[in-house]
DRENROTOR-70054 format. One record per atom (N, C-alpha, C): atom name; residue in three letters; x, y, z. Coordinates in Angstrom, 3 decimals, decimal comma, always signed. Example, Ala and Ser with C-alpha at 12.3 -4.5 7.8 and 13.67 -1.06 7.14 Angstrom:
REM DRENROTOR-70054
   a    r      east     north        up
   N  ALA   +13,190    -5,690    +7,800
  CA  ALA   +12,300    -4,500    +7,800
   C  ALA   +13,200    -3,300    +7,800
   N  SER   +12,850    -2,250    +7,080
  CA  SER   +13,670    -1,060    +7,140
   C  SER   +12,900    +0,030    +7,870
END
This chain:
REM DRENROTOR-70054
   a    r      east     north        up
   N  ASP   +52,099   +48,730   +62,607
  CA  ASP   +51,025   +49,561   +62,925
   C  ASP   +49,830   +48,821   +63,307
   N  LYS   +49,351   +48,931   +64,550
  CA  LYS   +48,235   +48,159   +65,123
   C  LYS   +46,910   +48,738   +64,607
   N  LYS   +46,012   +47,755   +64,276
  CA  LYS   +44,706   +48,161   +63,839
   C  LYS   +43,900   +48,531   +65,048
   N  ILE   +43,126   +49,569   +64,968
  CA  ILE   +42,328   +50,090   +66,099
   C  ILE   +40,894   +49,740   +65,805
   N  GLU   +40,150   +49,210   +66,806
  CA  GLU   +38,759   +48,869   +66,612
   C  GLU   +37,990   +49,475   +67,715
   N  SER   +36,615   +49,358   +67,590
  CA  SER   +35,734   +49,732   +68,643
   C  SER   +35,901   +48,841   +69,827
   N  PRO   +35,563   +49,177   +71,004
  CA  PRO   +35,659   +48,224   +72,170
   C  PRO   +34,987   +46,818   +71,929
   N  GLU   +33,952   +46,843   +71,082
  CA  GLU   +33,315   +45,550   +70,709
   C  GLU   +33,995   +44,752   +69,683
   N  GLY   +35,114   +45,378   +69,150
  CA  GLY   +35,849   +44,628   +68,057
   C  GLY   +35,286   +44,725   +66,615
   N  PHE   +34,337   +45,716   +66,481
  CA  PHE   +33,824   +45,878   +65,115
   C  PHE   +34,429   +47,059   +64,419
   N  PRO   +34,450   +46,976   +63,041
  CA  PRO   +35,092   +48,039   +62,243
   C  PRO   +34,317   +49,365   +62,467
   N  LEU   +35,042   +50,465   +62,342
  CA  LEU   +34,577   +51,798   +62,775
   C  LEU   +33,982   +52,654   +61,625
   N  PHE   +34,287   +52,400   +60,348
  CA  PHE   +34,006   +53,321   +59,265
   C  PHE   +33,121   +52,776   +58,195
   N  SER   +32,157   +53,556   +57,785
  CA  SER   +31,432   +53,166   +56,532
   C  SER   +31,874   +53,983   +55,435
   N  VAL   +31,427   +53,798   +54,216
  CA  VAL   +31,865   +54,467   +53,012
   C  VAL   +31,584   +56,072   +53,183
   N  SER   +30,466   +56,346   +53,738
  CA  SER   +30,215   +57,784   +53,937
   C  SER   +31,180   +58,408   +54,903
   N  ASN   +31,532   +57,694   +55,921
  CA  ASN   +32,484   +58,235   +56,902
   C  ASN   +33,835   +58,478   +56,243
   N  LEU   +34,319   +57,479   +55,388
  CA  LEU   +35,545   +57,635   +54,722
   C  LEU   +35,486   +58,783   +53,725
   N  MET   +34,457   +59,063   +53,072
  CA  MET   +34,368   +60,213   +52,104
   C  MET   +34,450   +61,440   +52,887
   N  GLN   +33,756   +61,522   +54,060
  CA  GLN   +33,817   +62,754   +54,803
   C  GLN   +35,244   +63,134   +55,278
   N  ILE   +35,908   +62,121   +55,731
  CA  ILE   +37,327   +62,320   +56,132
   C  ILE   +38,235   +62,804   +54,898
   N  ALA   +37,999   +62,162   +53,814
  CA  ALA   +38,812   +62,575   +52,646
   C  ALA   +38,454   +64,013   +52,189
   N  LEU   +37,264   +64,338   +52,176
  CA  LEU   +36,836   +65,708   +51,853
   C  LEU   +37,325   +66,748   +52,759
   N  GLU   +37,469   +66,424   +54,019
  CA  GLU   +37,997   +67,328   +55,078
   C  GLU   +39,515   +67,561   +54,891
   N  ARG   +40,249   +66,405   +54,511
  CA  ARG   +41,724   +66,472   +54,648
   C  ARG   +42,467   +66,610   +53,292
   N  CYS   +41,800   +66,416   +52,177
  CA  CYS   +42,491   +66,292   +50,928
   C  CYS   +42,088   +67,318   +49,909
   N  LYS   +43,103   +67,698   +49,072
  CA  LYS   +42,939   +68,605   +47,938
   C  LYS   +43,036   +67,862   +46,609
   N  THR   +43,485   +66,698   +46,682
  CA  THR   +43,631   +65,932   +45,318
   C  THR   +42,924   +64,589   +45,451
   N  ALA   +42,562   +64,099   +44,317
  CA  ALA   +41,874   +62,743   +44,182
   C  ALA   +42,830   +61,629   +44,732
   N  ARG   +44,131   +61,761   +44,389
  CA  ARG   +45,112   +60,757   +44,809
   C  ARG   +45,118   +60,711   +46,413
   N  CYS   +45,223   +61,890   +47,027
  CA  CYS   +45,176   +61,958   +48,438
   C  CYS   +43,961   +61,385   +49,046
   N  ALA   +42,799   +61,688   +48,455
  CA  ALA   +41,523   +61,044   +48,908
   C  ALA   +41,460   +59,584   +48,851
   N  ILE   +42,024   +58,983   +47,808
  CA  ILE   +42,022   +57,524   +47,595
   C  ILE   +42,911   +56,920   +48,781
   N  GLU   +44,159   +57,493   +48,829
  CA  GLU   +45,039   +56,927   +49,865
   C  GLU   +44,506   +57,086   +51,283
   N  THR   +43,913   +58,249   +51,576
  CA  THR   +43,417   +58,471   +52,939
   C  THR   +42,319   +57,544   +53,256
   N  MET   +41,335   +57,351   +52,360
  CA  MET   +40,235   +56,381   +52,541
   C  MET   +40,765   +55,021   +52,756
   N  GLY   +41,656   +54,536   +51,959
  CA  GLY   +42,136   +53,197   +51,981
   C  GLY   +42,916   +52,969   +53,252
   N  LYS   +43,856   +53,849   +53,580
  CA  LYS   +44,575   +53,665   +54,836
   C  LYS   +43,702   +53,745   +56,093
   N  THR   +42,747   +54,638   +56,091
  CA  THR   +41,846   +54,726   +57,221
   C  THR   +41,075   +53,455   +57,380
   N  ALA   +40,615   +52,827   +56,291
  CA  ALA   +39,828   +51,600   +56,379
   C  ALA   +40,721   +50,445   +56,772
   N  GLU   +41,914   +50,471   +56,390
  CA  GLU   +42,896   +49,381   +56,910
   C  GLU   +43,144   +49,488   +58,359
   N  LYS   +43,280   +50,727   +58,882
  CA  LYS   +43,673   +50,921   +60,289
   C  LYS   +42,536   +50,749   +61,189
   N  TYR   +41,391   +51,349   +60,760
  CA  TYR   +40,256   +51,336   +61,794
   C  TYR   +39,119   +50,390   +61,375
   N  GLY   +39,168   +49,813   +60,175
  CA  GLY   +38,141   +48,830   +59,772
   C  GLY   +37,043   +49,455   +58,968
   N  PHE   +36,506   +48,694   +58,080
  CA  PHE   +35,368   +49,154   +57,220
   C  PHE   +34,199   +48,232   +57,230
   N  TYR   +33,027   +48,781   +57,344
  CA  TYR   +31,877   +48,003   +57,182
   C  TYR   +30,951   +48,498   +56,134
   N  GLY   +30,397   +47,668   +55,292
  CA  GLY   +29,527   +48,041   +54,236
   C  GLY   +28,102   +48,186   +54,753
   N  GLU   +27,295   +48,958   +54,073
  CA  GLU   +25,897   +49,105   +54,462
   C  GLU   +25,199   +47,760   +54,401
   N  ASP   +25,549   +46,914   +53,428
  CA  ASP   +25,098   +45,486   +53,341
   C  ASP   +26,385   +44,702   +53,530
   N  PRO   +26,405   +43,860   +54,509
  CA  PRO   +27,605   +43,002   +54,753
   C  PRO   +28,084   +42,149   +53,656
   N  GLU   +27,262   +41,881   +52,731
  CA  GLU   +27,619   +40,994   +51,610
   C  GLU   +28,118   +41,791   +50,353
   N  SER   +28,227   +43,067   +50,485
  CA  SER   +28,608   +43,931   +49,315
   C  SER   +29,744   +44,838   +49,672
   N  GLY   +30,210   +45,519   +48,642
  CA  GLY   +31,289   +46,545   +48,760
   C  GLY   +30,778   +47,844   +48,211
   N  GLU   +31,657   +48,781   +48,014
  CA  GLU   +31,276   +50,064   +47,490
   C  GLU   +32,342   +50,486   +46,433
   N  THR   +31,841   +51,272   +45,478
  CA  THR   +32,781   +51,788   +44,458
   C  THR   +32,524   +53,272   +44,269
   N  LEU   +33,656   +54,073   +44,337
  CA  LEU   +33,446   +55,505   +44,223
   C  LEU   +34,379   +56,030   +43,059
   N  THR   +33,955   +57,026   +42,373
  CA  THR   +34,830   +57,758   +41,453
   C  THR   +35,277   +59,039   +42,034
   N  VAL   +36,544   +59,252   +42,147
  CA  VAL   +37,113   +60,430   +42,782
   C  VAL   +37,876   +61,215   +41,780
   N  THR   +37,642   +62,539   +41,556
  CA  THR   +38,211   +63,276   +40,502
   C  THR   +38,646   +64,609   +41,000
   N  ASP   +39,736   +65,057   +40,445
  CA  ASP   +40,183   +66,401   +40,664
   C  ASP   +40,581   +67,025   +39,315
   N  ASN   +41,141   +68,152   +39,215
  CA  ASN   +41,411   +68,801   +37,892
   C  ASN   +42,451   +68,073   +37,035
   N  ASN   +43,134   +67,114   +37,727
  CA  ASN   +44,292   +66,466   +36,963
   C  ASN   +44,154   +64,891   +36,878
   N  GLU   +43,380   +64,296   +37,748
  CA  GLU   +43,285   +62,850   +37,775
   C  GLU   +41,879   +62,398   +38,163
   N  THR   +41,598   +61,192   +37,677
  CA  THR   +40,360   +60,479   +38,120
   C  THR   +40,757   +59,068   +38,663
   N  TRP   +40,380   +58,720   +39,764
  CA  TRP   +40,571   +57,358   +40,368
   C  TRP   +39,279   +56,729   +40,653
   N  ILE   +39,323   +55,351   +40,597
  CA  ILE   +38,203   +54,516   +41,008
   C  ILE   +38,553   +53,844   +42,339
   N  PHE   +37,824   +53,968   +43,311
  CA  PHE   +38,038   +53,356   +44,707
   C  PHE   +37,080   +52,251   +44,922
   N  ASN   +37,603   +51,040   +45,004
  CA  ASN   +36,729   +49,885   +45,349
   C  ASN   +37,092   +49,375   +46,762
   N  ILE   +36,048   +49,086   +47,575
  CA  ILE   +36,329   +48,659   +48,869
   C  ILE   +35,286   +47,670   +49,276
   N  ALA   +35,648   +46,685   +50,010
  CA  ALA   +34,763   +45,675   +50,476
   C  ALA   +35,164   +45,227   +51,935
   N  SER   +34,203   +44,763   +52,752
  CA  SER   +34,548   +44,357   +54,116
   C  SER   +35,241   +43,038   +54,018
   N  ALA   +36,184   +42,877   +54,856
  CA  ALA   +36,998   +41,621   +54,996
   C  ALA   +36,458   +40,872   +56,177
   N  ASP   +35,727   +39,875   +56,090
  CA  ASP   +35,165   +39,132   +57,216
   C  ASP   +36,196   +38,561   +58,126
   N  CYS   +37,250   +38,043   +57,601
  CA  CYS   +38,276   +37,350   +58,395
   C  CYS   +39,026   +38,266   +59,378
   N  ASP   +39,316   +39,436   +58,985
  CA  ASP   +40,052   +40,288   +59,905
   C  ASP   +39,431   +41,671   +60,157
   N  ARG   +38,243   +41,927   +59,536
  CA  ARG   +37,397   +43,146   +59,757
   C  ARG   +38,011   +44,416   +59,234
   N  LYS   +39,135   +44,301   +58,391
  CA  LYS   +39,628   +45,526   +57,898
   C  LYS   +39,168   +45,638   +56,456
   N  GLY   +39,101   +46,856   +55,868
  CA  GLY   +38,631   +46,963   +54,494
   C  GLY   +39,715   +46,411   +53,414
   N  ASN   +39,257   +45,878   +52,435
  CA  ASN   +40,111   +45,527   +51,294
   C  ASN   +39,822   +46,631   +50,223
   N  TRP   +40,808   +47,298   +49,748
  CA  TRP   +40,664   +48,340   +48,791
   C  TRP   +41,676   +48,194   +47,697
   N  GLU   +41,371   +48,815   +46,571
  CA  GLU   +42,278   +48,813   +45,480
   C  GLU   +42,155   +50,110   +44,647
END
């Protein structure tokens, strides 16, 4: 699966963009975590501050997940866990 970037080669998504996509597409916390992570891997993630990452708590009626993501300078895709 080829990573897609902007024409300038920069990552396309911030954490707020990833949250918006997850809210639009998912009904479960697990789906939201997977959607945000896979989107960041494919299209790239940039933090509001290039030296930092983001942490989100995502909850539904059955599960709670912690989403950690940071920019990866070497290949410009997001590192998430």
